[in-house]
N, C-alpha and C positions, 0 to 999 in steps of 0.2 A: 584610784582614789582621787585623782585630780589635784586641785590646789588646797584641799581640806587640810587643816592642821592635824598633825599626828601627835598624840599624847606621849609622855615619857613612858608610860606603861606599854603602849603599843610598840615603841621603839625596842623595848626589851621583851617583846612578846614571844620570842622563840626561846624555849627553855626545856630542859630535861632534868629529871631527878637522877641522882647517883647515890648508891649506898656503899659505904666503905666495907670491903670484905677483908678477911685475914690476909689474903695474898697481896693486898694493896699497901700493907704496912712496911715500914723500914725498921731498922734495929732499935730506933727510939720509940716505936709503937705508934707512930702517926703516919699519915699518908705520904708515901714516897713521891718525890717530885715528878718522876716519870709517869705516875698515874694521872696527875693533873694534866700533863701534856696529852695523854690518851683521851681524857675527858674533853679537852679542847678539840682534838681531832674528831671525836664523835659529834660534838656540837657543830663544828665547822662543816662536816660532811652532810649532816642532816639539814642544816640551815640552807646550804647550797642546793641540795637536792630539792628541798621544798620550794625555793625561789625559782630554780631553773626548770622544774618539772621532770627532772631525771628520775628514773625508777631503778637504775642499776649503778652502783657506785663505781663500776669499771668504766663508766662513761664520763667520769669527772674529767674536766679539762682545765685544771689549774695545778700549780705547784706551790708548795709552801716555801716562802723566801726568808721568813724571819719569825721567831716566836720567843716570848719571854713571859715570866710570871712573877708575881709578888705574893708572898705568904704572910698572913697577919695572925692567924690563930692555928695552933696545931689541930689537925683533924684526926680523930681516932676511930677505932673499930666500931662498926654499926652506925656511925654517924650518917645521917641523911642530908645530902647536899643538893641544893638546887643550882644547876648550871644554867647561865643565860649567855646569849651572844647577840651582838648588834654591830653593824658597821660604823666606823668613825671617819673614814675617808674613802673616796672612790676616785681613782685616776682613769687614765685611758686604758691601761692594761692590768692595773693592780688595784687592790682594795685592802684596807686595814679593818680587822675585826677586834672588838673588845669583848672580854669575857668577864663575868662576875659569878663567883661561887659563894653561896650563902647557906647558912644553917637553915634547913627547911622549916624548922619549928619556930625559930626566933627572928629570922631575917638578918641576923648578924653576918656581915660580909667577912668571909674567911680568907678569900684569895681573889686577886684580880689578875688578868692576863691579857695579852694582845698578840696578834699575829698579822703578818702581811702575806697575801697570796698574789700570784701572778697568773693571769689567764695564759694557758699554754696549749700549743698545737703539738701533740705527741707524734704525729706523722712527720711534720716538718722539723721537729725538735727546736722550736722557737716560740717566744712569747707572741701573743696575739691580742687584738683589741677585745675588750668586753663587749658583749652584745648591748644594744641600746635598751632592750627590755630588762636585762639583768642590772645594768647601770642604774636605770630608773628605780628598780626595786630596792637596791642598796641605798640610793640617795634619799628615798622617801623616809627611811627609818634611821638616818644618821644620828649618832650620839656624839656629844661634845667630849673629846678625850679628857679635857680639864675637869669635867664633872665627875670623872672616875679616877682622878689623881694622876693622869698621864699627861705628858707634854703634847703639844699639837702633833698630829700625825706627820710622819716624814712624807713629804710631797713627792712621791715617786710617780712613775708613768703608769 
């Protein structure tokens, strides 16, 4: 895409819908926090496979280093949630992703989350540099963490 300006909508262009099922509920009747982390994993995996061109999730070459979530509104059974993911920082070997989960019908933000991933060589059992192509793909769609209520990304490698 070269030096063309990327719009806010394009930065958050990777998204997937999720529907809350009965098994997703906790004793209070709303989405259990572990489900949100599973949604994050799904978004993270599909986003990475899309950018990297991988077809098999067993070829993933990164590890999760950190993850956190903030919950704003209880999400209940049969709720339709739109999950979005976008990078907010890219380092030499790691990158930070931000997640936004909204009510699919109203657009109300229900939850926000973030995670840090590290490129990893599973044969050598050590971190590795991100490829130039992947770094460029992440950099092109960076989102400002402050715009989503997060402090600046931790500047890791």
